[in-house]
ZAMARGU-4260 file (C-alpha; in steps of 0.2 Angstrom, whole numbers, plus 5000, padded with zeros to 4 digits):
<rodrens>
0) 5000/5000/5000 | 5006/5018/4996 | 5006/5026/5013 | 5014/5042/5006 | 4998/5046/4995
5) 4987/5044/5011 | 4999/5055/5021 | 4998/5068/5007 | 4979/5067/5006 | 4977/5069/5025
10) 4990/5083/5027 | 4977/5095/5022 | 4967/5091/5038 | 4981/5101/5047 | 4974/5118/5042
15) 4957/5114/5049 | 4963/5105/5065 | 4966/5112/5082 | 4983/5109/5091 | 4977/5093/5098
20) 4972/5087/5080 | 4990/5092/5073 | 4998/5082/5087 | 4986/5067/5083 | 4991/5067/5065
25) 5010/5068/5069 | 5008/5053/5081 | 4999/5043/5067 | 5011/5046/5053 | 5028/5047/5063
30) 5026/5035/5077 | 5013/5023/5069 | 5014/5023/5050 | 5032/5026/5049 | 5036/5012/5062
35) 5024/5001/5054 | 5032/5002/5036 | 5050/5003/5041 | 5052/4991/5055 | 5036/4981/5060
40) 5033/4973/5043 | 5051/4966/5043 | 5049/4959/5061 | 5033/4949/5056 | 5039/4945/5039
45) 5046/4928/5044 | 5032/4924/5056 | 5024/4909/5048 | 5041/4902/5040 | 5050/4902/5056
50) 5036/4895/5067 | 5041/4878/5073 | 5034/4864/5083 | 5042/4849/5091 | 5033/4837/5079
55) 5035/4831/5061 | 5016/4827/5059 | 5010/4835/5042 | 4999/4849/5045 | 5001/4851/5064
60) 5012/4867/5063 | 5000/4875/5051 | 4985/4871/5062 | 4994/4877/5078 | 5000/4893/5069
65) 4982/4897/5064 | 4976/4894/5082 | 4989/4905/5090 | 4989/4918/5077 | 4971/4920/5070
70) 4975/4936/5062 | 4993/4943/5059 | 4997/4958/5070 | 5003/4967/5054 | 4987/4965/5045
75) 4977/4970/5060 | 4987/4986/5062 | 4986/4989/5043 | 4967/4988/5045 | 4967/4999/5060
80) 4978/5013/5052 | 4966/5013/5037 | 4950/5014/5047 | 4957/5027/5059 | 4962/5039/5045
85) 4946/5038/5035 | 4936/5049/5047 | 4948/5063/5043 | 4943/5062/5025 | 4925/5067/5030
90) 4932/5084/5036 | 4941/5086/5019 | 4926/5082/5009 | 4915/5094/5019 | 4927/5108/5016
95) 4928/5103/4997 | 4909/5103/4996 | 4909/5121/5004 | 4922/5127/4992 | 4912/5120/4977
100) 4896/5128/4983 | 4905/5145/4984 | 4911/5143/4966 | 4894/5138/4960 | 4886/5153/4969
105) 4899/5165/4962 | 4896/5159/4944 | 4877/5162/4946 | 4876/5178/4954 | 4886/5192/4962
110) 4887/5196/4981 | 4895/5188/4996 | 4898/5169/4995 | 4888/5157/5007 | 4904/5153/5016
115) 4916/5167/5019 | 4928/5154/5026 | 4925/5137/5021 | 4937/5129/5033 | 4930/5138/5048
120) 4923/5125/5060 | 4905/5131/5062 | 4888/5125/5058 | 4889/5108/5049 | 4908/5107/5048
125) 4909/5108/5067 | 4898/5093/5069 | 4907/5084/5055 | 4924/5087/5064 | 4916/5081/5081
130) 4909/5065/5073 | 4926/5062/5065 | 4934/5063/5082 | 4922/5051/5090 | 4924/5039/5076
135) 4943/5040/5077 | 4943/5037/5096 | 4931/5023/5094 | 4940/5014/5080 | 4957/5014/5090
140) 4948/5008/5106 | 4939/4994/5096 | 4956/4988/5089 | 4965/4989/5105 | 4951/4978/5113
145) 4951/4966/5098 | 4970/4964/5099 | 4968/4960/5118 | 4954/4948/5116 | 4962/4938/5102
150) 4979/4936/5110 | 4973/4936/5128 | 4983/4952/5132 | 4998/4961/5123 | 5011/4948/5128
155) 5021/4938/5116 | 5024/4920/5124 | 5040/4912/5120 | 5032/4894/5121 | 5014/4889/5116
160) 5006/4872/5118 | 4995/4865/5105 | 4984/4849/5105 | 4973/4851/5090 | 4971/4838/5076
165) 4981/4832/5067 | 4994/4834/5081 | 4997/4817/5089 | 4998/4824/5106 | 5001/4841/5115
170) 5016/4849/5106 | 5027/4864/5110 | 5027/4878/5097 | 5039/4892/5096 | 5038/4908/5087
175) 5053/4918/5080 | 5060/4934/5089 | 5046/4935/5103 | 5055/4948/5113 | 5056/4960/5098
180) 5038/4957/5093 | 5033/4960/5111 | 5042/4977/5111 | 5034/4982/5094 | 5017/4976/5100
185) 5018/4987/5116 | 5024/5002/5106 | 5009/5001/5094 | 4997/4999/5109 | 5004/5014/5118
190) 5004/5025/5103 | 4986/5020/5099 | 4981/5024/5117 | 4989/5041/5116 | 4980/5044/5100
195) 4964/5040/5109 | 4968/5052/5123 | 4972/5066/5111 | 4955/5063/5102 | 4946/5064/5119
200) 4956/5080/5124 | 4951/5088/5107 | 4932/5083/5110 | 4932/5091/5127 | 4941/5106/5120
205) 4928/5108/5106 | 4913/5106/5118 | 4921/5117/5131 | 4924/5131/5118 | 4906/5129/5111
210) 4899/5130/5129 | 4909/5145/5133 | 4903/5154/5117 | 4885/5149/5122 | 4887/5157/5140
215) 4895/5173/5133 | 4880/5175/5121 | 4867/5171/5135 | 4876/5184/5146 | 4876/5197/5132
220) 4858/5195/5129 | 4853/5196/5147 | 4864/5212/5149 | 4855/5220/5134 | 4838/5216/5141
225) 4843/5223/5158 | 4851/5238/5150 | 4835/5241/5139 | 4824/5240/5154 | 4834/5254/5163
230) 4833/5265/5148 | 4814/5264/5147 | 4813/5269/5165 | 4825/5284/5164 | 4820/5289/5146
235) 4819/5308/5145 | 4801/5308/5138 | 4795/5300/5154 | 4783/5311/5164 | 4789/5306/5181
240) 4800/5321/5183 | 4804/5326/5201 | 4806/5345/5202 | 4808/5346/5221 | 4811/5336/5236
245) 4798/5322/5239 | 4789/5322/5256 | 4782/5307/5264 | 4763/5305/5263 | 4760/5309/5281
250) 4772/5324/5282 | 4760/5336/5274 | 4745/5332/5285 | 4756/5334/5301 | 4762/5351/5295
255) 4744/5357/5291 | 4739/5352/5309 | 4753/5362/5317 | 4748/5377/5307 | 4730/5376/5312
260) 4734/5374/5331 | 4746/5389/5330 | 4732/5400/5321 | 4720/5394/5335 | 4731/5399/5349
265) 4735/5416/5341
</rodrens>
């Protein structure tokens, strides 16, 4: 498979990604694809050829190898890398759709385009980007579980016992370079876990930023409403003008009584 063409296709996602997305893409192509192509394929290249069992029974080694390795690590990782990079193509295709829509709109009529910045994560593109992150984290997590479930962990045993037909009895089988394969397996598992963590961080970042914008808009709306109410009360056309000091309701009656009493005594 030509991984360089896939890398060139997905490199355009960088300009639409956040800082977490750029780190994720670097992790995928530097620590996973590069290691997979340069080193891991060579380590597992002699897997079936150097698999040996302590019996000469025809077909026993093949049956035991199929039982111990239901699917090769290399093929499983190749499927994982293909599936985990596909959701990023959703973002690229969505941006391309926006750009094409701008071209068609500009050809039909004049005026501002429907999308002033096609690569800006807003509206449908924001949801597409969020869904792609969920898919990427889910795919990596699923493949980590599949690898753990098939091989009962991430260890690479030096000795495996097999008693399947046509083996005459329980035989001991040995794989080539188990320590080296174990190191590469753990490395690929750790890098996949880091990629899942980066996707989760980016999801939290996007949701937090969206929630922050929502709170700011709500605060500004409430502030405008409260400011508008105060303006209506203190509007210059209001007839509630106070030309002098305001007296309490009972103050005027008390002063009138005092004046009457003084007039009577005088």
